[in-house]
C-alpha positions, 0 to 999 in steps of 0.5 A, a space after each residue: 481464499 484470497 490471493 494478494 500480489 504487489 508490484 511496482 517497487 524499485 530503486 529511485 532517486 530522492 524526489 522521484 516517483 513510483 506507483 505500486 499496484 496490489 492485485 487481489 482475488 475474490 468476488 468480495 473485493 469491492 466490499 473490502 478495505 485495502 491498506 498499504 503497510 511498510 516495514 523497514 529493518 529495525 523499524 516498526 510496521 507502519 500503516 501508510 495509507 488505507 481506502 475503504 469500500 466506499 472510497 474514503 482515504 486516510 494517510 499517515 502523517 509521514 506520507 500525507 501530501 506525497 502519497 495517494 491511494 486509489 482503487 479500481 474495483 473492475 480490476 480488483 486492484 489498489 494503487 499507491 502513487 508515491 511522489 517526492 520520495 525520500 530515503 526514509 520511505 525505503 522499505 518493503 511495502 505490503 498490501 493488506 485486504 479485508 474489512 476495515 477493522 482488520 486492515 487497521 490492525 493488519 489482520 487482513 490478507 497479506 501479499 508478499 511485499 515489494 521493495 522500494 529503495 530511495 537512494 542516490 
């Protein structure tokens, strides 16, 4: 029984910033990996960032240098700081939670998603 809730999406201009939050329930939060996926209409789902239980991070080439993933185990929350946003970043962003192998394949627990729109 894991509940995932994403928030923080919205409409921003190119070059702007947003910070997404993913709040997850469960006493095993601290041992789980967390990943941020995004899905845009007509495009394949993309894993944009992930963080392990030990704090190791990894990013898709498309967002490297612009996005930062972090976690706060005391708050059962993972964040995605998005800077220098581009129109191609427009998508619904989803949080996935589970063991690392599950997150890397999208087999963990999913939230409902939060819409990010980058447009002028």
